[in-house]
Every structure is written in structure tokens, then in C-alpha cells.
N, C-alpha and C positions, 0 to 999 in steps of 0.2 A: 797324538799331536802330529800335525803335518810339518815336514822339514821346511826350514827357511828357504826362500827362493834364492837361487844363485844366478846373478846377472851375467850377461855375456858382453863382449866388446861391441855387439851390434845394437845394444840398447841406447836409448836417448840419453842426452846429458842429464836431464832431470832424473831419470831412473838410476843412472850411475851415481849421482850425488845422493840420492835417497839410500842407495846401498852403502855408500861410504858413511852416511850418518848412522845407519844401523851397525856397521862394522865398528864404529867408534864407541859403542856401548853407552848410550845416553844415561842409562841407570847409574853408571860409574863415573860420569863426568866430574862430579865433585870430589872424587878421590884425588884428582890432581888440582882442580881449581879451588877446592875448599881450603887446602893448606895455604894457598896464596892469601886468602882472606885472614886466616889465623896469623900468618907472618906479618901482614900489614898492620893488623890490630895491635900487636904487641910491639911493633917497631915504631909506630907513629908517636910523636910527641905533641902534635897538634891535630885538630880536626882536619885541617886542610891537607895534611900529609896523607890522610886516608884516601884522598883522590889524586894523589901524585900521578903524573902521566906514566911513570914506570910501573906503578902498581896496577893501573888500568890495563896497560898493554900486556903485562905478565898474566893477569887474570884472563884476558881474552885468548892468549896463546894456550894456556894450560886448560882452558875450558873445552875447546874443540880440536884445534890442530895437533896438540900434543897427544890427545887420545887417538886421533887417526894414525899418527906416527907409531905410537906404542902398540896398539892392537892390530894395525896393519901388518907390521913386521911379524907379530905373533901368528896371525892367520896365514900369512904366506908360508912360513916354515912349519906350521902345524897342520897343513892341509890334510895329510893322510890320517893323522891322529884325530882330527875333528870329525872325520867321516863316521867314526864310531862313538862320538861324544854326545850323550843325550842333552847336555846343556845347550847344544846348538839347535835343538828342535824348537822352532817358533820364536825363541827369545833372542837368539843371536844369529848373525849372518855367517854363511859358509863361503869361504873363498874358493872360487872355481877356476883360478888361473887367469882371470881377466886383467888386462894391462893397466887399467885405471888405478889399481891398488898400489903397485910399486911406484907409479908416477906420483900419486898423492902422498905416499910416505916420504919420497925424496923431497917434495916441495915443503912438507911440514917439518922435515929435518933441517932444511935450509932457511926456513922462515925466521928463526931467531936472529939471523944476520941483519934483517930489516930493523931489528930493535936496537942494534948497536949504538946509534946516536942518542937513544932515549933511556937506556938502562945503564946505571952505574957499573963500573968494572967489578965492584965487590960482588955483584950478583952472578957474574959469568962462570966462576967455577961450579956453581950449583946447576946452571943451565947445561954446562958441558957434562957434568956428572949424570944428569938426567938422560941426555942423548946417548952417552956412552953405555950406561947401564941398561937403558931401554933397548938398545940394539944388541948388546952382548947377551942379554937375557934370552932372546929368542933365536938370534942368527948364529950360524956356525962361523968360525970354528969354536968359539967359546961356548955359546949356548948354555948359560948358567942354569936354565930351567930343567936340564937333564942331569944335573949334578947335585945329589942330595946335600943339603945344608947350604951350599952356595946359592941354590935357587931361592932359599928363604932369605939369606943375608943380602943378596943383591936387590931385593925388593924394598930396601931402604930408599930406593929411587923415588918412592911416593912422598917422601918428605922433602925432596929437593926443591919443589916449588915454594914451600914455606921458607926454606933457606934463602932462595933467590929473592923472594919478596921482602923478607926481613932485611937482608943486606942492602937491597936497592933503596929502601926507605930509611933505614937507620944509619946506613953508611958504615956499619960494623957487622961482624959475624954473629950468628945465633949462638947463645950460650951452649957449650958442649953438653951439659947435662940435659938440655932440651933436645938436642940432636940425638943423644943416646936414647932418651925416652921415646922419641918419635920413631927412631929406627927399630927399636924392639917392638913397638906396636905394629909397624909395617911387616916385620918378620912374622909375627903371630897371625896377622890378617891374611897375608899371602898363603901361609901354610894351611890355615883353616879353609880358605877358598879352594884349596887343592884336594880336600877330602872327597868331594863328589866326583873327582876325576880319578880316584885311585884305581877303580876297575878298568875304565877305558885306557888309562896309562899303562897298566900292567899288561893288558891285552896286546898293546902295540910295542911293548918292550921299553917303555920310557921309565927311567928311574928318577924319582923325586924324593924329597924329605918325607912326604906323605906315603908314598908307596913303600919306602924303606921301613918306616915305623909302623905302618898299619893304622887303621882308624882309631883305635883306643889310645895308643901311645901318641898319635898325632894330636889328639885332644889335650893330652898332658903337656906336650911340647908347646902348643899354642897357649895353654893356661900359664905355663912357666914364663914364656916371652911376655905375656901381658902382665903378669905379676911383677916381673922385673921392670916393666915400663911404669907400673904404678909407683914403684919405689923411686925410680929416677924422677918422675914428675913430682912426686911427693917431696923430694929434696928441694926441688925448685920452688914449689908452693904446695902445702898440704891440700889445698882445695883442688888443685889439678890432679893430685894423686887420688883423691876421693872420687873425682869424676871418672877417671880411667878404670876404677874398680868395676865398672859396668861390663867390661870385656871378660875378665876371668869369671865374673858372676854368670854371664851368658853361657860360657863353656860348661860350667857346673850344672846349669839348668838344663842344657841340651843333653848332657851325659846321663843325667838322672831322670830324664823324662822319655816319652815315647816319640818325641819330635824327630822326624827324619832330617838328616843333615842337608839333603837336597832341598828341603823346604826352608830350613833355617838359613841356608846360604843366601836366599833372596830377601831376608830381613835386613841384612847388613847395610845395603845402600841407605836405607832410611835411618838405621841406628847410627851409622857413621856421620850422616848429614846432621842428625840431631846433636850428637856429641860435638861435632865441629862447630855447630851454631852456638852451643853453650861456651865453648872455648873462645870463640870470636867475641861473644858478648862480654866475657870476662875481660878480654883485652880492651874492649870499648869502655867498660866500666872504669878500668884503671885510668884510661885516658881522660875521661870526663870528670871523674871524682878524685883522681889523684891517689 
């Protein structure tokens, strides 16, 4: 495979925007935007609330700008690590020091201020948590991603869009058991996605939960997080728990088969989108049928 092109400051605006689009990982857009749909589906009491201005604005923000913010910071501070990371070949952009990236990240971090008049105050702790955790995950001096276990725990940031959307529409906070279930799912998902990075991270001296545990024990860790998530969601609704069993089931299937984790890693955007769609349809069914 040929390496992804790295733009320069001399390239056209169109070329720089194309690069930012690639940097934002379109495959993973719904990791942030999808939870907004889930949160809205379970918060709404009427069909009209599904299309509340706050819900639409939050979906738009978490679809693209939030991904530019999150992955832009990641790429800036992972520049040296990414030079040896095979995941950057063809499928992801490599940051080469061009100024458009920190400018775009700053704009996307400040963009939620535009939403202040339209998004209820109940949602703002979740938006703040996303921005703080998103920055602290990659940027020094905290840089959670280089601290085993904290790198996993901090990735609960992926459920903050659901919390923001639920609070904005319902006017109250998400049930704690749902927050716990979602947080555990995100911890497992993050650590699973770090398995293909074990060797590149070790070569550059980066310590993560995955590098500390090694591949086999990381599978066990992910399976444990996902099983705990199943229990939490099962307490909320047994049907939700049954749906989330797909994740520990996938870990078991990968461990007992000859499928390489580098290949399985690329299945998850589709799997997560499908599970998220089922969760959303469950919320809509509740709304329509009571």
C-alpha cells in the first residue's frame, strides 16, 4: 500500500479541506454522531421532539466538527508515532505539520459556543466533558492515551454526545445505569481498537492498556468490559442487554478463529452502526407504540 499523502501549507483551500475530511476519519463519524440519535430517540416524548433544533444542531456538530477536533489533536501529538503506524497507510491521513490542522481544531473546539442560545443548559456538562476529555486524551501534560487504564477509562467521552442529546431533549439527565453501560462499552471498544497498535506503540515507547496487557489479555479485558456493559444494559432493559451480547461474542469469535485483528478492526464501524441503528429503532418503537 502507498502511504496517505501529506498536504502542505501551499496547497489550495479545496485540497486542505479534503485533507481535513480524511483526517476526521469518515468511517468513524457515527461513533460520535450515532450516540446523538440514540440519546434523542430515548429522550423524546413526542415525534416533534425528534426534530428539536437542539437535537439537529448537536447531531451536526458531532458528525463532522467534533471529529475534526478529536482526531486533529490526536494527529498533531502523534506525529512521530504515526510515522511507523501501518493503519495510516492509505486509510488515514498523516499529519505533516501544516498549520491548517491546529487552526481547524481550535475553530471546532470553539464552535459549541455558537450553540449556546439553542441548546439547554442541561446538555452543557456533557459537551464540556467531551471537549476536556478529547483534549486531555492526546495533548500533554495529561495525555491519557499514554497511561495504561486511564487511556481506556477516558474513552467514555464517546458516550457524551448521547448524554448531551438526551439532556437537551428530555430536560433531565440520562439514567446512571445507562451511562455506566455505555461507558463500559466505550472502554472495551477503545482498547480493542488499540490492539493493532501494540507493536508500533511499543517500538516508539508508548505505554497503553493494550501494550501493558499484550494481545491475548487485551482480548480478555475487552470481553470483560463488554460483558459488564451487557449486565448494566440488561438491568435497564433485558432486550438491551441481549443486543450488547454481540460484542463479547465477537471477541470470542476472533480469539477462536484465524481472523487477524488488523482485519477485524475494520469491521467495527459497520457493526457499531448496525447496533446503534437497532438501539435507535428501539427508542423510536417505544415512542410510537408506548
